[in-house]
mmCIF file as gemmi writes it, N, C-alpha and C atoms, coordinates in Angstrom:
data_model
loop_
_atom_site.group_PDB
_atom_site.id
_atom_site.type_symbol
_atom_site.label_atom_id
_atom_site.label_alt_id
_atom_site.label_comp_id
_atom_site.label_asym_id
_atom_site.label_entity_id
_atom_site.label_seq_id
_atom_site.pdbx_PDB_ins_code
_atom_site.Cartn_x
_atom_site.Cartn_y
_atom_site.Cartn_z
_atom_site.occupancy
_atom_site.B_iso_or_equiv
_atom_site.pdbx_formal_charge
_atom_site.auth_seq_id
_atom_site.auth_asym_id
_atom_site.pdbx_PDB_model_num
ATOM 1 N N . MET Axp A 1 ? 182.282 100.604 159.776 1 0 ? 1 A 1
ATOM 2 C CA . MET Axp A 1 ? 181.625 99.641 161.18 1 0 ? 1 A 1
ATOM 3 C C . MET Axp A 1 ? 182.806 99.072 161.946 1 0 ? 1 A 1
ATOM 4 N N . LEU Axp A 2 ? 183.672 99.018 163.011 1 0 ? 2 A 1
ATOM 5 C CA . LEU Axp A 2 ? 184.835 98.073 163.309 1 0 ? 2 A 1
ATOM 6 C C . LEU Axp A 2 ? 183.014 97.184 164.471 1 0 ? 2 A 1
ATOM 7 N N . SER Axp A 3 ? 183.804 95.723 164.478 1 0 ? 3 A 1
ATOM 8 C CA . SER Axp A 3 ? 183.459 95.233 164.965 1 0 ? 3 A 1
ATOM 9 C C . SER Axp A 3 ? 184.024 95.183 166.439 1 0 ? 3 A 1
ATOM 10 N N . ALA Axp A 4 ? 182.895 94.532 167.29 1 0 ? 4 A 1
ATOM 11 C CA . ALA Axp A 4 ? 183.301 94.329 168.973 1 0 ? 4 A 1
ATOM 12 C C . ALA Axp A 4 ? 184.547 93.779 169.233 1 0 ? 4 A 1
ATOM 13 N N . HIS Axp A 5 ? 184.761 93.974 170.528 1 0 ? 5 A 1
ATOM 14 C CA . HIS Axp A 5 ? 186.055 92.749 170.323 1 0 ? 5 A 1
ATOM 15 C C . HIS Axp A 5 ? 186.32 92.653 172.665 1 0 ? 5 A 1
ATOM 16 N N . ARG Axp A 6 ? 186.459 91.864 172.609 1 0 ? 6 A 1
ATOM 17 C CA . ARG Axp A 6 ? 186.624 91.635 174.011 1 0 ? 6 A 1
ATOM 18 C C . ARG Axp A 6 ? 187.941 92.159 174.454 1 0 ? 6 A 1
ATOM 19 N N . ARG Axp A 7 ? 187.595 92.739 176.067 1 0 ? 7 A 1
ATOM 20 C CA . ARG Axp A 7 ? 188.28 93.243 176.381 1 0 ? 7 A 1
ATOM 21 C C . ARG Axp A 7 ? 189.246 92.854 176.971 1 0 ? 7 A 1
ATOM 22 N N . PHE Axp A 8 ? 190.414 93.443 177.177 1 0 ? 8 A 1
ATOM 23 C CA . PHE Axp A 8 ? 191.48 92.207 177.712 1 0 ? 8 A 1
ATOM 24 C C . PHE Axp A 8 ? 192.426 93.121 178.146 1 0 ? 8 A 1
ATOM 25 N N . VAL Axp A 9 ? 193.901 93.343 178.385 1 0 ? 9 A 1
ATOM 26 C CA . VAL Axp A 9 ? 194.628 93.668 179.012 1 0 ? 9 A 1
ATOM 27 C C . VAL Axp A 9 ? 195.826 92.643 178.908 1 0 ? 9 A 1
ATOM 28 N N . THR Axp A 10 ? 197.394 93.303 178.911 1 0 ? 10 A 1
ATOM 29 C CA . THR Axp A 10 ? 198.519 92.329 178.847 1 0 ? 10 A 1
ATOM 30 C C . THR Axp A 10 ? 199.768 92.471 180.511 1 0 ? 10 A 1
ATOM 31 N N . PRO Axp A 11 ? 200.007 91.691 181.05 1 0 ? 11 A 1
ATOM 32 C CA . PRO Axp A 11 ? 200.521 91.761 182.396 1 0 ? 11 A 1
ATOM 33 C C . PRO Axp A 11 ? 201.378 92.482 182.086 1 0 ? 11 A 1
ATOM 34 N N . GLN Axp A 12 ? 202.035 93.502 183.31 1 0 ? 12 A 1
ATOM 35 C CA . GLN Axp A 12 ? 203.066 94.344 183.536 1 0 ? 12 A 1
ATOM 36 C C . GLN Axp A 12 ? 203.876 93.833 184.361 1 0 ? 12 A 1
ATOM 37 N N . THR Axp A 13 ? 205.305 93.755 184.105 1 0 ? 13 A 1
ATOM 38 C CA . THR Axp A 13 ? 206.97 93.017 184.485 1 0 ? 13 A 1
ATOM 39 C C . THR Axp A 13 ? 206.053 92.696 185.717 1 0 ? 13 A 1
ATOM 40 N N . ASN Axp A 14 ? 206.327 91.596 186.095 1 0 ? 14 A 1
ATOM 41 C CA . ASN Axp A 14 ? 206.73 90.561 187.243 1 0 ? 14 A 1
ATOM 42 C C . ASN Axp A 14 ? 205.057 90.328 188.009 1 0 ? 14 A 1
ATOM 43 N N . GLU Axp A 15 ? 204.086 90.688 187.258 1 0 ? 15 A 1
ATOM 44 C CA . GLU Axp A 15 ? 203.04 90.479 188.006 1 0 ? 15 A 1
ATOM 45 C C . GLU Axp A 15 ? 201.853 89.646 188.035 1 0 ? 15 A 1
ATOM 46 N N . THR Axp A 16 ? 200.592 89.676 188.787 1 0 ? 16 A 1
ATOM 47 C CA . THR Axp A 16 ? 200.99 87.854 189.796 1 0 ? 16 A 1
ATOM 48 C C . THR Axp A 16 ? 199.952 87.55 188.935 1 0 ? 16 A 1
ATOM 49 N N . ILE Axp A 17 ? 198.491 86.434 188.748 1 0 ? 17 A 1
ATOM 50 C CA . ILE Axp A 17 ? 197.375 86.635 188.874 1 0 ? 17 A 1
ATOM 51 C C . ILE Axp A 17 ? 196.207 87.545 189.469 1 0 ? 17 A 1
ATOM 52 N N . GLU Axp A 18 ? 196.869 87.6 190.941 1 0 ? 18 A 1
ATOM 53 C CA . GLU Axp A 18 ? 196.476 88.508 190.966 1 0 ? 18 A 1
ATOM 54 C C . GLU Axp A 18 ? 196.159 90.386 191.45 1 0 ? 18 A 1
ATOM 55 N N . ALA Axp A 19 ? 198.112 90.361 190.823 1 0 ? 19 A 1
ATOM 56 C CA . ALA Axp A 19 ? 198.04 91.852 191.289 1 0 ? 19 A 1
ATOM 57 C C . ALA Axp A 19 ? 196.634 92.299 189.486 1 0 ? 19 A 1
ATOM 58 N N . LEU Axp A 20 ? 197.449 91.075 188.512 1 0 ? 20 A 1
ATOM 59 C CA . LEU Axp A 20 ? 196.474 92.083 186.941 1 0 ? 20 A 1
ATOM 60 C C . LEU Axp A 20 ? 195.349 91.512 187.419 1 0 ? 20 A 1
ATOM 61 N N . ALA Axp A 21 ? 194.721 90.515 188.587 1 0 ? 21 A 1
ATOM 62 C CA . ALA Axp A 21 ? 192.677 90.485 188.165 1 0 ? 21 A 1
ATOM 63 C C . ALA Axp A 21 ? 192.717 92.23 189.193 1 0 ? 21 A 1
ATOM 64 N N . ALA Axp A 22 ? 193.427 92.619 190.662 1 0 ? 22 A 1
ATOM 65 C CA . ALA Axp A 22 ? 192.762 93.265 191.101 1 0 ? 22 A 1
ATOM 66 C C . ALA Axp A 22 ? 192.56 94.857 190.024 1 0 ? 22 A 1
ATOM 67 N N . ARG Axp A 23 ? 193.699 94.839 189.249 1 0 ? 23 A 1
ATOM 68 C CA . ARG Axp A 23 ? 194.085 95.545 188.309 1 0 ? 23 A 1
ATOM 69 C C . ARG Axp A 23 ? 193.275 95.85 187.124 1 0 ? 23 A 1
ATOM 70 N N . ALA Axp A 24 ? 192.301 94.427 186.799 1 0 ? 24 A 1
ATOM 71 C CA . ALA Axp A 24 ? 191.961 94.666 185.479 1 0 ? 24 A 1
ATOM 72 C C . ALA Axp A 24 ? 190.387 94.647 186.118 1 0 ? 24 A 1
ATOM 73 N N . LEU Axp A 25 ? 189.94 94.171 187.034 1 0 ? 25 A 1
ATOM 74 C CA . LEU Axp A 25 ? 188.546 94.107 187.666 1 0 ? 25 A 1
ATOM 75 C C . LEU Axp A 25 ? 188.731 94.713 188.405 1 0 ? 25 A 1
ATOM 76 N N . PRO Axp A 26 ? 188.94 96.132 189.041 1 0 ? 26 A 1
ATOM 77 C CA . PRO Axp A 26 ? 188.406 96.802 190.151 1 0 ? 26 A 1
ATOM 78 C C . PRO Axp A 26 ? 186.92 96.771 191.494 1 0 ? 26 A 1
ATOM 79 N N . GLY Axp A 27 ? 187.043 96.549 192.428 1 0 ? 27 A 1
ATOM 80 C CA . GLY Axp A 27 ? 185.211 96.698 193.154 1 0 ? 27 A 1
ATOM 81 C C . GLY Axp A 27 ? 184.762 94.694 192.862 1 0 ? 27 A 1
ATOM 82 N N . GLU Axp A 28 ? 185.548 94.157 192.051 1 0 ? 28 A 1
ATOM 83 C CA . GLU Axp A 28 ? 184.641 92.723 191.798 1 0 ? 28 A 1
ATOM 84 C C . GLU Axp A 28 ? 185.702 91.667 193.299 1 0 ? 28 A 1
ATOM 85 N N . PRO Axp A 29 ? 185.322 90.917 194.006 1 0 ? 29 A 1
ATOM 86 C CA . PRO Axp A 29 ? 185.629 90.4 194.72 1 0 ? 29 A 1
ATOM 87 C C . PRO Axp A 29 ? 186.905 89.671 194.677 1 0 ? 29 A 1
ATOM 88 N N . LEU Axp A 30 ? 188.644 89.313 195.027 1 0 ? 30 A 1
ATOM 89 C CA . LEU Axp A 30 ? 189.476 88.924 194.35 1 0 ? 30 A 1
ATOM 90 C C . LEU Axp A 30 ? 188.869 88.058 193.906 1 0 ? 30 A 1
ATOM 91 N N . ASP Axp A 31 ? 188.901 86.623 194.425 1 0 ? 31 A 1
ATOM 92 C CA . ASP Axp A 31 ? 188.98 85.809 194.085 1 0 ? 31 A 1
ATOM 93 C C . ASP Axp A 31 ? 187.743 85.137 193.223 1 0 ? 31 A 1
ATOM 94 N N . ALA Axp A 32 ? 186.967 85.792 192.582 1 0 ? 32 A 1
ATOM 95 C CA . ALA Axp A 32 ? 185.919 85.61 191.538 1 0 ? 32 A 1
ATOM 96 C C . ALA Axp A 32 ? 186.721 86.609 189.977 1 0 ? 32 A 1
ATOM 97 N N . ALA Axp A 33 ? 187.578 87.986 190.834 1 0 ? 33 A 1
ATOM 98 C CA . ALA Axp A 33 ? 188.091 87.94 189.358 1 0 ? 33 A 1
ATOM 99 C C . ALA Axp A 33 ? 188.928 87.649 189.007 1 0 ? 33 A 1
ATOM 100 N N . ILE Axp A 34 ? 189.655 86.308 189.857 1 0 ? 34 A 1
ATOM 101 C CA . ILE Axp A 34 ? 190.941 85.37 189.435 1 0 ? 34 A 1
ATOM 102 C C . ILE Axp A 34 ? 190.146 84.147 189.006 1 0 ? 34 A 1
ATOM 103 N N . ASP Axp A 35 ? 189.034 83.814 189.041 1 0 ? 35 A 1
ATOM 104 C CA . ASP Axp A 35 ? 188.557 82.804 188.854 1 0 ? 35 A 1
ATOM 105 C C . ASP Axp A 35 ? 188.194 83.327 187.287 1 0 ? 35 A 1
ATOM 106 N N . ARG Axp A 36 ? 186.875 84.314 187.655 1 0 ? 36 A 1
ATOM 107 C CA . ARG Axp A 36 ? 186.628 84.743 186.199 1 0 ? 36 A 1
ATOM 108 C C . ARG Axp A 36 ? 187.572 85.158 184.508 1 0 ? 36 A 1
ATOM 109 N N . ILE Axp A 37 ? 188.977 85.33 185.103 1 0 ? 37 A 1
ATOM 110 C CA . ILE Axp A 37 ? 190.049 85.756 184.504 1 0 ? 37 A 1
ATOM 111 C C . ILE Axp A 37 ? 190.712 84.013 183.827 1 0 ? 37 A 1
ATOM 112 N N . LYS Axp A 38 ? 190.692 82.639 184.975 1 0 ? 38 A 1
ATOM 113 C CA . LYS Axp A 38 ? 190.454 82.046 184.913 1 0 ? 38 A 1
ATOM 114 C C . LYS Axp A 38 ? 189.952 81.532 183.822 1 0 ? 38 A 1
ATOM 115 N N . SER Axp A 39 ? 188.401 81.388 184.202 1 0 ? 39 A 1
ATOM 116 C CA . SER Axp A 39 ? 188.156 80.847 182.928 1 0 ? 39 A 1
ATOM 117 C C . SER Axp A 39 ? 187.983 80.952 181.418 1 0 ? 39 A 1
ATOM 118 N N . TYR Axp A 40 ? 188.661 82.99 181.363 1 0 ? 40 A 1
ATOM 119 C CA . TYR Axp A 40 ? 188.042 83.153 179.791 1 0 ? 40 A 1
ATOM 120 C C . TYR Axp A 40 ? 189.736 82.658 179.619 1 0 ? 40 A 1
ATOM 121 N N . ASN Axp A 41 ? 190.636 82.879 179.417 1 0 ? 41 A 1
ATOM 122 C CA . ASN Axp A 41 ? 192.571 81.696 179.768 1 0 ? 41 A 1
ATOM 123 C C . ASN Axp A 41 ? 192.104 81.102 180.24 1 0 ? 41 A 1
ATOM 124 N N . MET Axp A 42 ? 191.93 79.723 179.913 1 0 ? 42 A 1
ATOM 125 C CA . MET Axp A 42 ? 192.86 78.273 180.127 1 0 ? 42 A 1
ATOM 126 C C . MET Axp A 42 ? 193.369 78.426 179.886 1 0 ? 42 A 1
ATOM 127 N N . HIS Axp A 43 ? 194.48 78.373 178.787 1 0 ? 43 A 1
ATOM 128 C CA . HIS Axp A 43 ? 195.158 77.85 177.97 1 0 ? 43 A 1
ATOM 129 C C . HIS Axp A 43 ? 196.557 78.913 178.886 1 0 ? 43 A 1
ATOM 130 N N . ILE Axp A 44 ? 195.825 79.823 179.374 1 0 ? 44 A 1
ATOM 131 C CA . ILE Axp A 44 ? 197.571 79.767 180.435 1 0 ? 44 A 1
ATOM 132 C C . ILE Axp A 44 ? 197.795 78.728 181.828 1 0 ? 44 A 1
ATOM 133 N N . PHE Axp A 45 ? 196.248 78.492 182.551 1 0 ? 45 A 1
ATOM 134 C CA . PHE Axp A 45 ? 196.244 77.691 183.669 1 0 ? 45 A 1
ATOM 135 C C . PHE Axp A 45 ? 196.331 76.2 183.677 1 0 ? 45 A 1
ATOM 136 N N . VAL Axp A 46 ? 195.643 75.956 182.034 1 0 ? 46 A 1
ATOM 137 C CA . VAL Axp A 46 ? 196.016 74.665 181.622 1 0 ? 46 A 1
ATOM 138 C C . VAL Axp A 46 ? 197.281 73.87 180.828 1 0 ? 46 A 1
ATOM 139 N N . MET Axp A 47 ? 197.362 74.755 180.159 1 0 ? 47 A 1
ATOM 140 C CA . MET Axp A 47 ? 198.78 74.526 179.375 1 0 ? 47 A 1
ATOM 141 C C . MET Axp A 47 ? 200.394 74.609 179.625 1 0 ? 47 A 1
ATOM 142 N N . ARG Axp A 48 ? 200.322 76.269 180.27 1 0 ? 48 A 1
ATOM 143 C CA . ARG Axp A 48 ? 201.529 76.3 180.499 1 0 ? 48 A 1
ATOM 144 C C . ARG Axp A 48 ? 202.584 76.525 181.784 1 0 ? 48 A 1
ATOM 145 N N . ARG Axp A 49 ? 203.911 75.983 182.215 1 0 ? 49 A 1
ATOM 146 C CA . ARG Axp A 49 ? 204.371 75.313 182.958 1 0 ? 49 A 1
ATOM 147 C C . ARG Axp A 49 ? 204.877 76.284 183.442 1 0 ? 49 A 1
ATOM 148 N N . PRO Axp A 50 ? 205.305 76.675 184.21 1 0 ? 50 A 1
ATOM 149 C CA . PRO Axp A 50 ? 204.001 76.374 186.082 1 0 ? 50 A 1
ATOM 150 C C . PRO Axp A 50 ? 202.956 77.385 185.635 1 0 ? 50 A 1
ATOM 151 N N . ALA Axp A 51 ? 202.309 76.711 186.25 1 0 ? 51 A 1
ATOM 152 C CA . ALA Axp A 51 ? 200.674 76.869 185.514 1 0 ? 51 A 1
ATOM 153 C C . ALA Axp A 51 ? 199.889 78.128 186.006 1 0 ? 51 A 1
ATOM 154 N N . GLY Axp A 52 ? 200.108 79.521 185.365 1 0 ? 52 A 1
ATOM 155 C CA . GLY Axp A 52 ? 199.345 80.626 185.636 1 0 ? 52 A 1
ATOM 156 C C . GLY Axp A 52 ? 200.588 81.582 185.568 1 0 ? 52 A 1
ATOM 157 N N . LEU Axp A 53 ? 202.056 81.072 184.749 1 0 ? 53 A 1
ATOM 158 C CA . LEU Axp A 53 ? 202.979 82.391 184.081 1 0 ? 53 A 1
ATOM 159 C C . LEU Axp A 53 ? 202.641 83.155 184.127 1 0 ? 53 A 1
ATOM 160 N N . LEU Axp A 54 ? 202.499 84.491 184.347 1 0 ? 54 A 1
ATOM 161 C CA . LEU Axp A 54 ? 202.127 85.813 183.082 1 0 ? 54 A 1
ATOM 162 C C . LEU Axp A 54 ? 203.077 86.126 181.97 1 0 ? 54 A 1
ATOM 163 N N . LEU Axp A 55 ? 203.342 86.357 181.498 1 0 ? 55 A 1
ATOM 164 C CA . LEU Axp A 55 ? 204.625 86.402 180.43 1 0 ? 55 A 1
ATOM 165 C C . LEU Axp A 55 ? 204.014 88.038 179.743 1 0 ? 55 A 1
ATOM 166 N N . GLY Axp A 56 ? 204.718 88.728 179.947 1 0 ? 56 A 1
ATOM 167 C CA . GLY Axp A 56 ? 204.013 90.105 179.367 1 0 ? 56 A 1
ATOM 168 C C . GLY Axp A 56 ? 203.826 90.147 177.601 1 0 ? 56 A 1
ATOM 169 N N . SER Axp A 57 ? 203.929 88.915 177.126 1 0 ? 57 A 1
ATOM 170 C CA . SER Axp A 57 ? 202.759 89.462 175.568 1 0 ? 57 A 1
ATOM 171 C C . SER Axp A 57 ? 201.778 88.354 175.887 1 0 ? 57 A 1
ATOM 172 N N . ASP Axp A 58 ? 201.427 88.291 177.006 1 0 ? 58 A 1
ATOM 173 C CA . ASP Axp A 58 ? 200.124 87.301 176.572 1 0 ? 58 A 1
ATOM 174 C C . ASP Axp A 58 ? 199.467 88.535 176.521 1 0 ? 58 A 1
ATOM 175 N N . VAL Axp A 59 ? 197.987 88.004 176.213 1 0 ? 59 A 1
ATOM 176 C CA . VAL Axp A 59 ? 196.55 89.26 176.038 1 0 ? 59 A 1
ATOM 177 C C . VAL Axp A 59 ? 196.017 88.286 177.104 1 0 ? 59 A 1
ATOM 178 N N . VAL Axp A 60 ? 195.783 88.92 177.855 1 0 ? 60 A 1
ATOM 179 C CA . VAL Axp A 60 ? 194.56 88.376 178.739 1 0 ? 60 A 1
ATOM 180 C C . VAL Axp A 60 ? 193.754 88.369 179.368 1 0 ? 60 A 1
ATOM 181 N N . PHE Axp A 61 ? 193.009 88.195 178.402 1 0 ? 61 A 1
ATOM 182 C CA . PHE Axp A 61 ? 190.731 88.202 178.686 1 0 ? 61 A 1
ATOM 183 C C . PHE Axp A 61 ? 190.455 88.685 179.613 1 0 ? 61 A 1
ATOM 184 N N . VAL Axp A 62 ? 189.435 89.894 179.688 1 0 ? 62 A 1
ATOM 185 C CA . VAL Axp A 62 ? 188.765 89.711 181.068 1 0 ? 62 A 1
ATOM 186 C C . VAL Axp A 62 ? 187.603 90.058 181.182 1 0 ? 62 A 1
ATOM 187 N N . GLU Axp A 63 ? 186.749 89.231 179.707 1 0 ? 63 A 1
ATOM 188 C CA . GLU Axp A 63 ? 185.321 89.134 179.828 1 0 ? 63 A 1
ATOM 189 C C . GLU Axp A 63 ? 185.367 88.179 178.587 1 0 ? 63 A 1
ATOM 190 N N . PRO Axp A 64 ? 184.264 87.43 178.921 1 0 ? 64 A 1
ATOM 191 C CA . PRO Axp A 64 ? 183.76 86.334 178.202 1 0 ? 64 A 1
ATOM 192 C C . PRO Axp A 64 ? 183.423 86.345 176.655 1 0 ? 64 A 1
ATOM 193 N N . PRO Axp A 65 ? 183.452 85.147 175.882 1 0 ? 65 A 1
ATOM 194 C CA . PRO Axp A 65 ? 183.83 85.926 173.75 1 0 ? 65 A 1
ATOM 195 C C . PRO Axp A 65 ? 182.43 86.488 174.103 1 0 ? 65 A 1
ATOM 196 N N . LEU Axp A 66 ? 182.152 87.22 173.123 1 0 ? 66 A 1
ATOM 197 C CA . LEU Axp A 66 ? 181.596 88.134 172.81 1 0 ? 66 A 1
ATOM 198 C C . LEU Axp A 66 ? 180.834 86.661 172.025 1 0 ? 66 A 1
ATOM 199 N N . GLN Axp A 67 ? 178.834 87.323 171.906 1 0 ? 67 A 1
ATOM 200 C CA . GLN Axp A 67 ? 177.921 86.589 171.267 1 0 ? 67 A 1
ATOM 201 C C . GLN Axp A 67 ? 177.811 87.078 169.055 1 0 ? 67 A 1
């Protein structure tokens, strides 16, 4: 049996956090989706310069850590 994994996406070429949030979490208000993604991926928004720069090799989690 395979273990459960967190859902994630990878950014498309030149994709912004806004576009990624709209694509990954459709139906959720954009500001809430961005906040959720930021909280699950602090390494992208705290450690990177410029903050929030998305790279095609990033793994961007779209749900919280599994219990």
